[in-house]
C-alpha positions as CSV (number, residue, x, y, z in Angstrom):
1,P,13.9,31.9,27.3
2,R,14.2,29.4,30.2
3,L,15.6,26.9,27.8
4,M,17.3,29.2,25.3
5,P,18.8,32.4,26.8
6,E,19.3,33.8,23.3
7,A,15.6,33.5,22.4
8,R,14.0,36.8,21.4
9,R,10.6,38.3,21.8
10,V,8.3,37.8,18.8
11,S,6.2,40.9,18.1
12,Q,3.5,39.1,16.2
13,V,2.5,35.5,15.6
14,S,-0.4,34.0,13.7
15,Y,-3.2,32.0,15.3
16,D,-2.2,28.8,13.5
17,E,1.5,29.1,14.5
18,M,0.6,29.8,18.1
19,L,-1.8,26.8,18.2
20,E,1.0,24.6,17.1
21,L,3.5,26.1,19.5
22,A,1.1,26.0,22.4
23,S,0.6,22.2,21.9
24,L,4.4,21.8,21.7
25,G,5.2,23.3,25.1
26,A,4.9,27.1,24.7
27,G,2.9,27.3,28.0
28,V,2.3,31.0,27.9
29,M,-1.0,30.3,26.1
30,H,-3.6,27.6,26.4
31,S,-4.7,26.1,23.1
32,R,-8.4,26.7,23.8
33,S,-8.0,30.4,24.3
34,I,-6.3,30.7,20.9
35,E,-9.0,28.5,19.3
36,F,-11.6,31.0,20.6
37,A,-9.7,34.0,19.3
38,K,-9.2,32.5,15.9
39,K,-12.9,31.5,15.7
40,F,-14.2,35.0,16.5
41,G,-11.4,37.1,15.0
42,V,-10.2,38.5,18.3
43,P,-6.5,39.8,18.5
44,I,-4.7,38.6,21.7
45,H,-2.1,40.8,23.3
46,V,0.3,38.8,25.5
47,R,2.5,40.7,27.9
48,S,4.0,40.7,31.4
49,S,2.4,42.7,34.1
50,F,5.8,43.2,35.7
51,T,7.5,45.1,32.9
52,D,6.9,47.7,30.2
53,I,7.9,45.5,27.4
54,P,5.3,45.7,24.6
55,G,4.7,41.9,24.5
56,S,3.4,40.0,21.5
57,M,0.2,40.0,19.4
58,I,-1.5,36.8,18.3
59,V,-3.5,37.7,15.1
60,A,-4.3,36.2,11.7
61,E,-0.9,37.0,10.0
62,P,2.6,36.0,11.0
63,E,5.4,38.4,12.0
64,V,7.1,38.0,8.6
65,A,5.1,36.7,5.7
66,N,8.0,35.1,3.8
67,R,9.9,33.6,6.8
68,A,9.8,29.8,6.7
69,V,10.2,29.2,10.4
70,S,9.0,31.5,13.1
71,G,9.5,29.4,16.2
72,A,10.8,26.2,17.7
73,A,9.5,24.2,20.6
74,L,10.4,21.2,22.7
75,T,8.0,18.6,24.3
76,R,9.8,16.6,26.9
77,N,7.1,14.4,28.6
78,E,6.4,12.1,25.7
79,A,6.1,8.4,25.4
80,R,6.2,6.5,22.2
81,V,4.1,3.4,21.3
82,T,4.8,1.3,18.2
83,L,2.5,-1.5,16.9
84,R,4.1,-3.8,14.4
85,H,2.4,-6.1,11.9
86,V,-0.9,-4.3,11.9
87,P,-3.2,-5.8,9.2
88,D,-3.3,-3.4,6.2
89,V,-7.0,-3.5,5.9
90,P,-9.8,-0.9,6.4
91,G,-10.7,-0.4,10.0
92,S,-7.5,-1.4,11.7
93,I,-6.6,2.2,12.7
94,Y,-10.1,2.8,14.0
95,E,-9.9,-0.4,16.2
96,I,-6.7,0.9,17.8
97,F,-7.5,4.6,18.4
98,S,-11.1,4.3,19.3
99,R,-10.1,2.2,22.3
100,I,-7.4,4.7,23.3
101,A,-9.9,7.6,23.0
102,A,-12.4,5.7,25.1
103,K,-9.8,5.9,27.9
104,N,-9.5,9.7,27.4
105,V,-5.9,9.6,26.4
106,T,-4.7,12.4,24.1
107,V,-2.7,11.1,21.2
108,D,-0.1,13.5,19.8
109,M,2.1,12.4,16.9
110,I,0.6,9.6,14.7
111,V,2.8,8.0,12.1
112,Q,1.6,5.3,9.8
113,N,3.8,4.5,6.8
114,V,3.1,2.7,3.6
115,A,2.4,-1.0,4.1
116,D,4.9,-3.8,3.2
117,D,3.8,-7.5,2.9
118,D,0.2,-6.7,3.7
119,C,1.1,-5.3,7.1
120,T,2.0,-1.9,8.4
121,D,3.6,-0.3,11.5
122,I,1.9,2.4,13.4
123,S,3.7,4.6,15.9
124,F,2.2,7.4,18.1
125,T,3.1,9.4,21.1
126,V,1.1,10.1,24.3
127,P,1.8,11.9,27.5
128,R,4.3,10.0,29.5
129,D,2.0,9.6,32.5
130,E,-0.7,8.1,30.3
131,L,1.5,5.3,28.8
132,H,0.2,2.6,31.1
133,T,-3.4,3.4,30.3
134,T,-2.6,3.5,26.6
135,L,-0.9,0.0,26.7
136,K,-4.1,-1.4,28.3
137,A,-6.2,0.0,25.4
138,V,-3.7,-1.5,22.9
139,E,-4.2,-4.9,24.6
140,D,-7.9,-4.6,24.0
141,A,-7.3,-3.8,20.3
142,K,-5.1,-6.9,20.0
143,K,-8.1,-9.1,20.8
144,V,-9.6,-7.9,17.5
145,L,-6.5,-7.3,15.3
146,G,-4.5,-10.3,16.3
147,D,-1.2,-10.8,18.1
148,L,0.5,-7.4,17.3
149,D,4.1,-6.7,18.4
150,V,4.0,-3.8,20.9
151,M,7.0,-1.7,21.6
152,H,7.2,1.4,23.8
153,D,9.7,3.9,25.1
154,D,9.2,6.7,27.7
155,Q,12.6,8.3,27.2
156,V,11.8,10.3,24.1
157,A,11.1,14.0,23.4
158,K,9.7,15.9,20.4
159,V,11.4,18.9,18.8
160,S,9.5,20.9,16.3
161,V,9.7,24.0,14.1
162,V,6.7,26.0,13.1
163,G,6.1,28.7,10.5
164,Q,3.4,29.6,8.0
165,G,6.1,30.4,5.4
166,M,7.2,26.7,5.1
167,A,3.9,26.0,3.4
168,S,5.3,27.6,0.2
169,Q,9.0,27.1,0.5
170,A,11.3,24.1,-0.3
171,G,14.3,23.1,1.8
172,V,13.0,23.5,5.3
173,A,13.1,19.8,6.1
174,D,16.7,19.3,5.0
175,R,17.8,22.4,7.1
176,M,16.2,21.0,10.2
177,F,17.4,17.4,9.7
178,G,20.9,18.7,8.8
179,A,21.1,20.7,12.0
180,L,20.2,17.6,14.0
181,A,22.7,15.4,12.0
182,H,25.5,17.9,12.6
183,E,25.0,17.4,16.4
184,G,24.9,13.6,16.0
185,I,21.3,13.4,17.0
186,N,19.4,10.5,15.5
187,I,15.7,11.0,14.4
188,Q,13.4,8.2,15.5
189,M,10.2,9.5,13.9
190,I,9.2,12.3,11.6
191,T,5.8,13.9,11.0
192,T,4.7,17.1,9.3
193,S,1.8,19.4,8.6
194,E,1.6,22.4,6.3
195,I,3.2,24.6,8.9
196,K,5.1,22.2,11.2
197,I,7.8,19.6,11.2
198,S,8.3,17.4,14.2
199,A,11.1,14.9,15.0
200,L,11.2,12.5,17.9
201,V,14.6,12.2,19.5
202,A,16.1,10.6,22.6
203,R,15.1,12.7,25.7
204,D,18.7,13.1,26.9
205,L,19.5,14.9,23.6
206,A,16.4,17.0,23.6
207,L,17.9,20.3,24.6
208,N,20.8,19.9,22.2
209,A,18.2,19.2,19.4
210,L,16.3,22.4,20.3
211,R,19.4,24.5,20.2
212,A,20.5,23.0,16.9
213,V,17.3,23.9,15.1
214,H,17.0,27.3,16.8
215,R,20.4,28.2,15.3
216,A,19.7,26.6,12.0
217,F,16.8,29.0,11.3
218,D,18.4,32.1,13.0
219,L,15.5,32.4,15.4
220,E,17.5,34.5,17.8
221,K,18.0,37.3,15.1
222,A,15.6,40.2,14.9
223,V,13.5,40.4,11.8
224,D,13.6,43.2,9.2
225,P,10.8,45.7,10.0
226,Q,10.4,46.3,6.3
227,S,9.3,42.7,5.8
228,H,6.6,42.8,8.5
229,A,3.5,41.0,7.4
230,G,1.3,44.0,8.0
231,K,-0.7,45.7,10.7
232,S,-2.7,43.7,13.2
233,P,-6.4,43.6,12.8
234,R,-8.5,45.6,15.1
235,R,-10.8,44.0,17.6
236,G,-13.8,42.5,15.8
237,E,-11.8,42.0,12.6
238,T,-10.0,39.0,11.3
239,G,-7.5,38.3,8.5
240,G,-7.5,35.5,6.1
241,E,-6.9,34.5,2.5
242,S,-9.5,37.1,1.5
243,G,-8.0,39.9,3.6
244,V,-9.4,41.7,6.7
245,V,-13.1,41.1,7.0
246,S,-15.4,43.0,9.5
247,R,-17.5,40.8,11.7
248,D,-21.2,41.6,12.1
249,V,-21.8,42.1,15.8
250,V,-25.1,40.2,15.8
251,D,-23.4,37.3,13.9
252,V,-20.6,37.2,16.5
253,V,-23.1,37.2,19.4
254,H,-25.0,34.3,17.8
255,R,-21.8,32.3,17.2
256,L,-20.7,32.9,20.8
257,Q,-23.6,30.6,21.9
258,G,-21.7,27.7,20.4
259,M,-18.2,28.8,21.3
260,E,-17.3,25.5,22.9
261,E,-18.3,23.5,19.9
262,L,-16.0,22.0,17.3
263,T,-15.8,23.9,14.1
264,I,-14.7,22.2,10.9
265,D,-13.6,24.8,8.3
266,D,-13.1,22.4,5.4
267,V,-12.9,18.8,4.2
268,Q,-10.6,18.7,1.3
269,L,-9.4,16.3,-1.4
270,D,-6.0,16.7,-3.1
271,K,-5.5,14.3,-6.1
272,N,-2.5,16.2,-7.4
273,Q,0.1,14.4,-5.3
274,G,2.3,11.3,-5.8
275,R,4.0,9.2,-3.1
276,V,7.6,8.1,-2.8
277,T,8.7,5.5,-0.2
278,I,12.2,4.5,0.7
279,F,12.4,1.2,2.5
280,G,15.5,0.3,4.6
281,V,16.8,3.8,5.5
282,P,19.8,3.2,7.8
283,D,19.1,4.2,11.4
284,S,21.9,6.8,11.7
285,P,22.1,10.6,11.9
286,G,22.2,12.4,8.6
287,V,20.5,10.0,6.2
288,A,17.1,11.9,6.1
289,E,19.0,15.1,5.7
290,R,20.8,13.8,2.7
291,V,17.6,12.7,1.1
292,F,15.8,16.0,1.5
293,R,19.0,18.1,0.7
294,K,19.0,16.4,-2.7
295,I,15.2,17.0,-3.0
296,A,15.6,20.7,-2.2
297,A,18.5,21.0,-4.5
298,A,16.2,19.8,-7.3
299,N,13.8,22.6,-6.2
300,I,11.1,20.0,-5.5
301,F,8.5,21.1,-2.9
302,V,7.6,18.3,-0.4
303,D,4.2,18.1,1.3
304,M,3.8,15.3,3.7
305,I,6.8,13.5,5.3
306,V,6.4,10.4,7.4
307,Q,9.3,8.4,8.9
308,S,8.4,5.3,10.9
309,L,10.3,4.0,13.9
310,P,13.5,2.2,12.9
311,I,13.2,-1.6,13.3
312,D,16.3,-3.8,13.2
313,G,18.5,-0.8,12.3
314,A,16.4,0.5,9.4
315,A,13.4,2.8,8.9
316,N,10.9,3.5,6.1
317,L,10.6,7.1,4.9
318,S,7.7,8.3,2.8
319,F,6.9,11.7,1.3
320,T,4.4,13.2,-1.1
321,V,5.1,15.7,-3.9
322,N,3.2,17.2,-6.8
323,K,2.5,14.6,-9.5
324,Q,4.5,16.6,-12.0
325,E,7.6,16.3,-9.7
326,L,7.1,12.6,-9.0
327,S,9.5,11.2,-11.6
328,R,12.3,13.6,-10.6
329,S,11.7,12.7,-6.9
330,V,12.0,9.0,-7.7
331,E,15.2,9.6,-9.5
332,V,16.6,11.6,-6.5
333,A,15.5,8.8,-4.1
334,Q,17.1,6.1,-6.3
335,S,20.3,8.0,-6.5
336,M,20.7,7.3,-2.8
337,T,21.2,3.6,-3.5
338,S,24.7,4.2,-4.8
339,E,25.5,5.3,-1.2
340,F,23.2,2.9,0.6
341,P,22.7,-0.3,-1.6
342,S,20.2,-1.7,0.8
343,L,17.6,0.9,0.0
344,R,14.4,0.0,-1.9
345,V,12.4,2.7,-3.6
346,T,8.7,2.5,-4.5
347,S,6.3,5.1,-5.7
348,S,2.7,5.7,-6.7
349,P,1.3,8.4,-9.0
350,D,-2.2,7.6,-7.9
351,V,-2.8,8.7,-4.3
352,A,-5.3,11.0,-2.7
353,K,-4.8,13.2,0.3
354,L,-7.9,13.8,2.5
355,T,-7.7,16.7,5.0
356,V,-10.1,17.7,7.8
357,S,-9.2,21.2,9.1
358,G,-10.8,23.3,11.7
359,I,-10.8,24.8,15.2
360,G,-10.8,22.7,18.3
361,L,-9.2,19.6,16.9
362,R,-6.9,19.2,19.9
363,S,-9.5,19.9,22.6
364,H,-12.1,17.7,20.8
365,T,-10.2,14.5,20.8
366,G,-12.7,12.5,18.8
367,V,-12.0,14.2,15.5
368,A,-9.4,11.7,14.3
369,I,-11.6,8.8,15.5
370,R,-14.6,10.2,13.6
371,M,-12.5,10.4,10.5
372,F,-11.0,6.9,10.9
373,R,-14.5,5.4,11.6
374,A,-16.0,7.0,8.5
375,L,-13.2,5.7,6.3
376,A,-13.5,2.3,7.8
377,E,-17.2,2.1,7.2
378,A,-16.6,3.1,3.6
379,K,-14.0,0.3,3.3
380,I,-11.3,2.8,2.5
381,N,-7.8,1.8,3.6
382,V,-5.4,4.4,5.0
383,A,-1.8,4.3,3.7
384,M,-0.3,7.3,5.6
385,I,-1.4,9.5,8.5
386,N,-0.3,13.0,9.5
387,T,-1.7,15.1,12.3
388,S,-1.4,18.7,13.6
389,E,-3.3,21.2,15.8
390,V,-5.6,22.3,13.0
391,R,-5.5,19.5,10.5
392,V,-5.7,15.7,10.2
393,N,-4.3,14.4,6.9
394,V,-4.5,10.9,5.5
395,V,-3.3,9.4,2.2
396,V,-5.5,6.8,0.5
397,D,-5.6,5.1,-2.9
398,G,-6.4,7.5,-5.6
399,A,-9.4,5.5,-6.7
400,D,-10.9,6.0,-3.2
401,G,-10.4,9.8,-3.2
402,E,-13.9,11.0,-4.2
403,K,-15.6,8.4,-2.1
404,G,-13.5,9.3,0.9
405,L,-14.3,13.0,0.4
406,A,-18.0,12.2,0.3
407,C,-18.0,10.1,3.4
408,L,-15.9,12.6,5.4
409,K,-18.2,15.5,4.5
410,Q,-21.1,13.4,5.7
411,A,-19.3,12.5,8.9
412,F,-18.6,16.1,9.8
413,E,-21.7,17.8,8.3
414,D,-23.0,18.6,11.8
415,V,-20.0,20.7,12.7
416,T,-19.3,22.5,9.3
């Protein structure tokens, strides 16, 4: 409400949605408290002590089950670091981020796109006041990886939309990107998770960007009570894919002894995806929106989206889709060349997405490092990276999928 006077009170929000929103600037809740609540199935009632307004419940299910976006958030104090010409070999990512983690810097967005000419570009964001420390860590990594080009900018902000409904609905990305394009706001980077889409924009346009996406998804409008996701679970119960499950009191007490520990829910392998990459996307508002508007019009559901930082006026844009939709997705991407002749489209039907999901990924900053180290030791190269509050996703060659799954399960066996 301090940023958007038209913002409304949300009666109910899911744990995962609130975890994402808390990390994106919704300061009413600390991420760690939500992690504890999710871990032990405890409903959280958030309300003001100065009014009689009922407040909001944080529980397992969202306010409306079929609503694609339930909230938007803005993170102002971001700084962006881009490393160019990173060797496209196993272990390069680990060399970089292990040194950053050693200096206790929390990395937010991580974007690595598909390599070109045996090199890749990696961009990531860190808190603005930790930029200097991060650049020192990068200099240490350069001693191992060679003379990388390093670029940075501390005048950026991140605008995000969050909602559990987007995990099963097409067209969310093009609505968000279209709203930004309509306001003339250029997107510098894109990263996604199953329930979040984030775009990096210039800081002086940040508030305009937030207003644009807020309007695009009608977040100021009250929801239909008939479409409510259902009643909130009682204390000691939790919801999930299998419904509301009672917690055994003895079991909960036992688990409370390890409440500060990282908990990995699952390590997954998805071999049913294909990858499309568009090289040379013009660095101007509206191009990404046109791509995903056509994808949505073809009723193609997009999973991961990665747009790297534009260099010399052009960016690279990659996304993954179900293998059955790959050929149609390539056709849609290639149709853009009539409008932008400089575009070059590549694809691969043989990729594997590895996912580590759990509770405490943000507060335990070594999760991504452990993942990158395990893949590096297995000589598995990472083609794309995507991060969120509750998941770290990487795309690798399809032939490395099973081996990658095995090495990650071994790497996290002490916390599963």
